[in-house]
C-alpha positions as CSV (number, residue, x, y, z in Angstrom):
1,M,0.0,0.0,0.0
2,L,2.7,2.5,0.9
3,A,4.5,1.8,-2.4
4,I,1.2,2.6,-4.2
5,V,0.7,5.8,-2.5
6,M,4.4,7.1,-3.1
7,T,3.9,6.1,-6.8
8,S,0.7,8.3,-6.9
9,T,2.3,11.2,-5.1
10,A,5.6,10.8,-7.8
11,L,3.3,11.3,-10.8
12,A,1.7,14.3,-9.6
13,T,2.1,17.4,-12.0
14,T,1.6,21.0,-11.0
15,Y,0.1,23.1,-14.1
16,Y,0.0,27.0,-14.1
17,V,-2.7,29.3,-15.8
18,S,-2.0,33.1,-16.4
19,S,-4.5,35.4,-18.4
20,S,-1.6,38.0,-18.7
21,I,1.3,36.0,-19.9
22,G,0.1,32.5,-20.6
23,N,-0.4,30.8,-24.1
24,D,-2.6,27.7,-24.5
25,G,-0.1,26.4,-27.0
26,W,2.4,25.9,-24.1
27,N,2.4,22.8,-21.8
28,G,1.3,24.5,-18.8
29,T,4.1,23.2,-16.6
30,A,6.1,26.2,-15.9
31,P,4.8,29.4,-13.9
32,E,6.7,31.8,-16.2
33,P,7.6,31.5,-20.0
34,V,11.1,29.8,-20.2
35,P,13.8,30.9,-22.4
36,P,13.8,29.9,-26.0
37,A,16.2,27.1,-25.2
38,N,13.0,25.1,-24.1
39,P,10.3,26.3,-26.2
40,G,6.6,25.3,-25.5
41,N,7.0,25.5,-21.7
42,G,5.1,28.1,-19.8
43,P,1.8,28.7,-18.3
44,W,-1.5,28.2,-20.1
45,N,-3.8,31.3,-20.8
46,T,-7.7,30.4,-20.6
47,I,-9.8,28.4,-18.5
48,C,-11.1,26.8,-21.6
49,Q,-7.8,25.0,-21.9
50,V,-8.1,23.8,-18.4
51,N,-11.4,22.5,-19.1
52,E,-10.0,20.4,-21.9
53,Q,-7.8,18.5,-19.7
54,R,-7.9,15.2,-17.8
55,F,-5.9,15.4,-14.8
56,E,-4.5,12.7,-12.5
57,P,-5.0,12.4,-8.6
58,G,-2.6,14.8,-6.7
59,D,-2.4,17.2,-9.8
60,T,-2.5,20.8,-8.8
61,I,-3.8,23.7,-11.1
62,Q,-2.5,27.1,-9.9
63,F,-3.8,30.3,-11.3
64,K,-1.6,33.4,-11.1
65,R,-2.5,35.9,-8.6
66,G,-3.3,39.5,-9.9
67,D,-4.9,37.8,-13.1
68,T,-8.5,37.9,-14.1
69,W,-10.5,35.5,-16.6
70,I,-13.7,37.2,-17.9
71,G,-16.7,35.0,-19.1
72,E,-15.2,31.7,-18.8
73,Q,-16.6,28.9,-16.6
74,L,-14.5,26.2,-14.9
75,I,-15.8,22.6,-15.2
76,I,-14.0,20.1,-13.2
77,Q,-13.5,17.0,-15.4
78,S,-11.3,14.8,-13.2
79,S,-11.4,13.2,-9.9
80,G,-8.7,12.8,-7.4
81,S,-8.3,10.0,-4.9
82,S,-8.1,9.8,-1.0
83,G,-5.0,11.4,0.1
84,N,-4.3,12.8,-3.4
85,P,-7.0,15.4,-4.4
86,I,-7.1,17.4,-7.4
87,T,-6.2,20.9,-6.2
88,L,-7.1,24.3,-7.9
89,T,-5.3,27.2,-6.1
90,A,-3.3,30.3,-6.6
91,Y,0.4,31.2,-7.3
92,G,2.5,34.2,-7.1
93,E,2.1,37.2,-5.2
94,G,-0.7,40.0,-5.0
95,A,-4.7,39.5,-4.9
96,K,-6.3,36.2,-5.4
97,P,-7.0,35.3,-9.1
98,V,-10.5,36.4,-10.1
99,F,-13.1,34.5,-12.2
100,N,-15.4,37.2,-13.3
101,L,-18.5,35.6,-15.5
102,N,-19.4,39.3,-16.4
103,G,-23.1,38.4,-15.7
104,A,-23.1,35.2,-17.8
105,D,-25.9,32.9,-17.0
106,F,-23.9,29.9,-15.7
107,H,-22.1,28.8,-12.7
108,S,-18.6,30.0,-12.3
109,I,-17.1,26.5,-11.0
110,Y,-19.0,23.3,-11.9
111,I,-18.3,20.3,-10.0
112,K,-20.5,17.4,-11.2
113,E,-20.0,13.7,-10.2
114,K,-16.4,14.2,-9.5
115,D,-14.5,13.4,-6.2
116,Y,-11.7,14.7,-4.0
117,I,-11.5,18.3,-5.4
118,V,-9.8,21.1,-3.5
119,I,-10.7,24.9,-4.3
120,D,-8.4,27.1,-2.5
121,S,-7.8,31.0,-2.8
122,I,-9.9,31.9,-5.8
123,T,-12.1,34.9,-6.1
124,I,-15.5,34.6,-7.9
125,R,-17.3,37.6,-9.3
126,N,-20.4,38.7,-11.1
127,Y,-22.0,35.6,-12.0
128,G,-25.4,35.2,-13.5
129,K,-28.0,37.8,-14.6
130,H,-30.7,35.2,-14.2
131,S,-31.5,32.6,-11.8
132,P,-30.3,29.9,-11.3
133,S,-26.6,30.8,-11.3
134,F,-24.4,29.7,-8.5
135,G,-20.6,30.8,-7.8
136,I,-19.7,27.0,-7.0
137,Y,-22.1,24.3,-8.2
138,I,-21.4,20.9,-6.4
139,Y,-23.7,18.1,-7.6
140,Y,-23.5,14.4,-7.0
141,A,-19.8,15.0,-5.7
142,N,-17.9,13.8,-2.8
143,H,-15.0,14.7,-0.7
144,I,-14.8,18.3,-1.8
145,V,-13.2,21.3,0.0
146,V,-13.8,25.1,-0.9
147,Q,-11.6,27.2,1.3
148,N,-10.1,30.7,1.5
149,C,-12.1,31.9,-1.6
150,T,-14.2,35.1,-2.1
151,I,-17.5,34.8,-3.8
152,M,-19.4,37.9,-4.7
153,G,-22.5,38.2,-6.7
154,D,-22.2,41.9,-7.6
155,N,-25.6,41.9,-9.3
156,D,-29.2,41.8,-8.3
157,A,-29.8,38.4,-9.9
158,A,-26.8,36.4,-8.5
159,D,-28.3,33.4,-6.9
160,K,-26.2,31.2,-4.6
161,G,-22.7,31.6,-3.5
162,I,-22.0,27.9,-2.9
163,Y,-24.9,25.3,-4.0
164,I,-24.5,21.5,-2.6
165,E,-27.0,19.3,-4.1
166,S,-28.2,15.7,-4.1
167,T,-26.0,13.0,-2.7
168,S,-23.0,14.8,-2.3
169,D,-21.0,13.6,0.7
170,D,-18.2,15.0,2.8
171,I,-18.0,18.7,1.7
172,I,-16.0,21.2,3.7
173,V,-16.8,25.0,3.3
174,D,-14.2,26.6,5.4
175,N,-12.9,30.3,5.7
176,N,-14.6,32.0,2.8
177,D,-16.0,35.3,2.4
178,I,-19.4,35.2,0.6
179,S,-21.5,38.3,-0.1
180,L,-24.0,39.9,-2.4
181,C,-26.0,36.9,-3.8
182,H,-29.3,35.4,-2.8
183,I,-28.1,32.6,-0.3
184,G,-24.6,32.2,0.9
185,V,-24.4,28.5,1.2
186,D,-27.5,26.3,0.0
187,V,-27.8,22.8,0.7
188,A,-30.6,20.9,-1.3
189,G,-31.7,17.5,-1.4
190,S,-34.9,15.2,-0.9
191,T,-35.8,12.9,2.0
192,R,-34.3,10.2,-0.3
193,Y,-31.3,12.0,-2.1
194,H,-29.5,14.6,0.1
195,P,-26.0,15.7,1.2
196,S,-24.3,14.4,4.4
197,N,-21.4,15.3,6.4
198,V,-21.3,18.9,5.2
199,I,-19.0,21.1,7.3
200,I,-19.6,24.9,7.2
201,R,-17.3,26.7,9.4
202,N,-15.2,30.1,9.8
203,N,-16.8,31.7,7.1
204,R,-18.0,35.3,6.8
205,I,-21.3,35.5,5.1
206,H,-22.9,38.8,4.8
207,D,-25.1,41.3,2.6
208,M,-27.6,38.7,1.5
209,N,-30.2,41.5,0.6
210,K,-30.6,41.5,-3.1
211,G,-33.6,43.2,-3.7
212,N,-34.8,41.2,-6.8
213,L,-35.0,37.6,-4.9
214,S,-37.8,36.2,-3.0
215,S,-35.6,35.1,0.2
216,T,-32.1,36.0,1.2
217,D,-30.4,33.7,3.7
218,G,-26.9,33.2,5.0
219,I,-26.8,29.4,5.3
220,H,-30.0,27.5,4.1
221,F,-30.9,23.8,4.2
222,Y,-33.9,22.3,2.2
223,A,-36.6,20.7,3.6
224,G,-38.7,17.8,2.4
225,R,-41.6,18.7,0.1
226,D,-44.1,17.3,2.7
227,L,-42.3,19.0,5.4
228,T,-40.9,15.6,6.3
229,P,-37.4,16.5,8.1
230,I,-34.3,15.7,5.9
231,D,-31.6,13.8,7.6
232,Y,-28.4,15.7,6.9
233,T,-26.3,13.2,9.1
234,G,-23.0,14.5,10.1
235,T,-23.4,18.2,9.4
236,V,-21.8,20.9,11.3
237,I,-22.4,24.7,11.0
238,E,-20.0,26.4,13.5
239,Y,-18.0,29.6,13.8
240,N,-19.4,31.3,11.1
241,H,-19.9,35.3,10.9
242,I,-23.1,36.2,9.4
243,Y,-24.8,39.4,9.1
244,N,-27.0,41.5,6.9
245,C,-29.2,39.0,5.6
246,A,-32.6,40.2,4.6
247,D,-34.4,37.0,5.7
248,H,-32.6,34.1,8.0
249,H,-29.1,33.8,9.0
250,I,-29.4,30.3,9.4
251,D,-32.3,28.4,8.2
252,T,-32.6,24.7,8.6
253,T,-36.4,24.2,9.2
254,Y,-37.8,20.6,8.9
255,T,-34.2,19.1,9.0
256,K,-32.5,16.9,11.4
257,N,-28.9,15.9,12.6
258,I,-27.6,19.3,12.0
259,T,-24.9,20.6,14.7
260,I,-25.4,24.4,15.0
261,R,-22.8,26.2,17.4
262,Y,-20.8,29.2,17.9
263,N,-22.0,31.2,15.0
264,L,-22.0,35.1,15.2
265,C,-25.2,36.2,13.7
266,N,-25.7,40.1,13.7
267,G,-23.9,40.3,17.0
268,Y,-25.3,37.2,18.9
269,V,-23.6,33.8,19.1
270,E,-25.7,30.5,18.9
271,K,-24.4,27.6,20.6
272,D,-25.7,24.1,20.1
273,R,-29.2,24.8,19.3
274,E,-31.4,22.4,17.5
275,P,-32.4,23.0,13.5
276,M,-34.8,25.8,13.1
277,S,-35.3,29.2,11.4
278,Y,-36.2,32.6,11.8
279,D,-33.0,33.5,14.0
280,T,-32.4,37.1,12.6
281,G,-33.0,38.3,16.1
282,V,-32.3,37.0,19.7
283,D,-35.2,35.0,21.7
284,E,-35.1,34.1,25.4
285,N,-34.0,30.7,24.8
286,L,-31.0,31.8,22.8
287,Q,-29.6,34.2,25.5
288,E,-30.0,31.4,28.1
289,K,-28.0,28.9,26.1
290,I,-25.2,31.6,25.7
291,S,-25.0,32.2,29.5
292,S,-26.0,28.8,30.9
293,S,-22.5,27.3,31.1
294,T,-21.8,27.8,34.9
295,P,-18.7,27.5,35.8
296,R,-17.5,27.9,32.4
297,F,-13.8,28.5,33.3
298,K,-11.7,26.4,35.7
299,D,-8.7,28.0,37.4
300,N,-6.1,25.3,37.7
301,G,-4.2,27.1,40.3
302,D,-0.9,27.0,38.5
303,G,-1.1,29.8,36.2
304,T,-3.5,28.1,33.6
305,V,-7.2,28.3,32.9
306,T,-9.3,25.7,31.3
307,D,-12.3,26.5,29.1
308,L,-14.9,23.7,29.9
309,E,-16.9,24.8,27.2
310,T,-14.3,24.3,24.6
311,G,-11.7,22.2,26.2
312,L,-9.0,24.7,25.5
313,M,-6.3,25.6,28.1
314,W,-5.2,29.3,28.1
315,T,-2.6,31.0,30.3
316,K,-4.2,32.9,33.1
317,N,-2.2,35.9,32.3
318,A,-3.6,37.4,28.9
319,N,-0.4,39.4,28.4
320,L,2.2,36.9,29.3
321,P,5.3,38.8,28.0
322,G,3.9,42.0,29.5
323,D,4.3,43.9,26.4
324,T,3.3,44.0,22.6
325,M,5.5,42.3,19.9
326,L,5.8,42.0,16.3
327,F,4.5,38.7,14.9
328,H,8.1,37.2,14.5
329,Q,8.9,38.0,18.3
330,A,5.4,36.5,19.3
331,L,6.3,33.1,17.4
332,N,9.8,33.2,19.1
333,Y,8.4,33.7,22.3
334,I,6.1,30.7,22.2
335,E,8.9,28.7,20.8
336,E,11.1,29.6,23.7
337,M,8.3,29.1,26.3
338,N,7.8,25.5,25.1
339,R,11.6,25.0,25.5
340,G,11.3,26.4,29.1
341,K,13.1,29.8,28.6
342,Y,9.9,31.3,30.0
343,P,7.4,29.9,32.4
344,N,5.3,27.1,30.4
345,Y,3.4,25.6,33.5
346,G,4.7,22.0,32.8
347,F,3.5,21.8,29.2
348,T,5.5,22.2,25.8
349,D,2.7,22.4,23.3
350,W,1.6,26.0,23.7
351,R,0.5,28.0,20.6
352,L,-0.9,31.1,19.3
353,P,-4.8,31.0,19.1
354,R,-6.8,30.8,15.9
355,L,-9.4,33.5,15.3
356,N,-12.4,31.2,16.2
357,E,-10.8,30.3,19.3
358,L,-10.2,33.9,20.5
359,R,-13.6,34.5,19.2
360,S,-15.1,31.7,21.6
361,L,-14.1,33.5,24.6
362,L,-16.5,36.3,23.9
363,D,-19.9,36.8,25.7
364,F,-22.0,38.2,22.9
365,T,-24.9,38.9,25.0
366,N,-23.1,41.9,26.2
367,Y,-20.8,42.4,23.2
368,T,-22.3,46.0,22.9
369,Q,-21.5,47.0,26.3
370,K,-17.9,48.3,26.9
371,G,-16.0,46.2,29.5
372,H,-18.0,43.2,29.1
373,E,-16.1,41.4,26.1
374,L,-15.5,38.2,28.3
375,P,-18.0,36.6,30.4
376,T,-18.8,38.3,33.9
377,G,-16.5,36.5,36.4
378,H,-14.0,35.1,34.2
379,P,-10.6,34.1,36.1
380,F,-8.3,35.8,33.5
381,E,-5.6,38.5,34.3
382,N,-4.4,41.5,32.3
383,V,-7.0,41.2,29.9
384,Q,-6.7,44.5,28.0
385,S,-9.8,46.9,27.6
386,L,-11.4,47.5,24.2
387,G,-8.7,47.4,21.6
388,F,-6.9,44.4,22.9
389,T,-5.3,42.9,19.9
390,P,-3.5,39.5,20.4
391,W,-1.7,37.8,17.6
392,S,-3.8,35.0,15.9
393,A,-2.3,32.0,14.0
394,P,-2.0,32.6,10.3
395,T,-4.3,29.4,9.6
396,Y,-6.8,31.4,7.4
397,L,-4.4,33.7,5.4
398,S,-3.1,32.8,1.9
399,T,0.0,35.2,2.4
400,T,2.7,35.3,4.9
401,E,3.0,39.1,4.8
402,Y,-0.2,39.7,6.5
403,F,-1.5,38.1,9.8
404,W,-4.6,38.8,11.9
405,F,-5.1,41.0,14.9
406,F,-8.2,40.1,16.9
407,T,-10.0,43.1,18.7
408,L,-12.0,41.6,21.6
409,Y,-14.7,44.1,20.7
410,C,-15.7,42.0,17.7
411,R,-13.4,43.2,15.2
412,L,-10.9,41.4,12.8
413,V,-8.2,43.3,11.1
414,G,-5.4,42.0,8.8
415,H,-2.0,43.9,9.5
416,N,1.4,43.9,8.1
417,V,3.7,41.2,9.9
418,N,6.8,43.6,9.9
419,S,5.0,46.9,11.0
420,C,2.3,46.0,13.7
421,F,2.5,45.1,17.6
422,G,0.2,42.8,19.3
423,Y,-0.2,41.0,22.6
424,V,0.6,37.5,23.1
425,W,-1.9,35.1,24.8
426,P,-1.0,31.4,24.6
427,L,-3.2,28.4,24.6
428,R,-2.8,24.8,24.1
429,G,-5.5,21.9,23.0
430,A,-7.4,20.7,20.2
431,Q,-7.1,22.3,16.8
């Protein structure tokens, strides 16, 4: 079995596509045109050229950053395999590559009956003047990952940002920014044929308020035609920031087996609620669930605090070095802490927190009241006032030049790693 895996990986090829410097007559295996001594080697030019290829498991197709493709639909024609997906992503420096359909009436990326596909760091814009038109359409496909993408409808008829339909299984939608369309993420099926194991997490979904469409939801799951609940087994909706939706932020009416937790919807966090709808405001049950974990934090008496709600362990001192640092200094501090140069409280696996982990500390029932960013009675020390900006791990960014600050008053800001200072608040535990 090991030999088979190694052979598959060795045969994988990376292809490059550039609308600015590419040529469809080249073989696509070099990011830049090569000298005349090796003619024919350089990036492809069009998405149409990509559509004509049949790729092997493990292959990667990279689109040049800063380039734009207008009026071209990407149709996935090949499947990857377990451990060797076909990956479509970006290369070079600058803004993500842009697929701009210029209002054409079809889907920007179409994945039909293909498996093990990764879509990473692509911007999709201006798809569809008439419904139905989707930014990414996943149909009868399995083991699909859509991550770090930006999807913008840009016009009043743009239908769905990501549409997942029929018996698609094992779909991950992670850390995307979806806006200006009918429904951000729409999952559709029937009582007999429906997706399962759909993970929707860490996304920013907003401004679903297109006036020409009948309903505008952040995340929507279809119900059975006879209102029989559809079983979306293994589905999780978590850590999404959803706002400015004209109808529902999360609509899972007449569904079952969906876990919904830690989503920030117009300023309120939902934790472990049953599938339902009409969550544009806050009801008494929602507020009770947010504040009902008592006690939430356990002071371990050794300089650490365990969050009983998430299982994460934090340092009790929220400003451990005592001053702000540049990002590389924060990384060095964590490394030296794990080596024992600084107090590590008997553990050697401290790290910087992720955005959603920092956000999980907040009590959003009071997030508009200054001074109540963390739950009342928390045991932490040296938590800064409004504007506290600890460095966050760069899990969600596609560039090494910019990393995230996290303002406890519910604000996420990207800053240059070489010029901005932040605090260090280590944690350890599940990632």
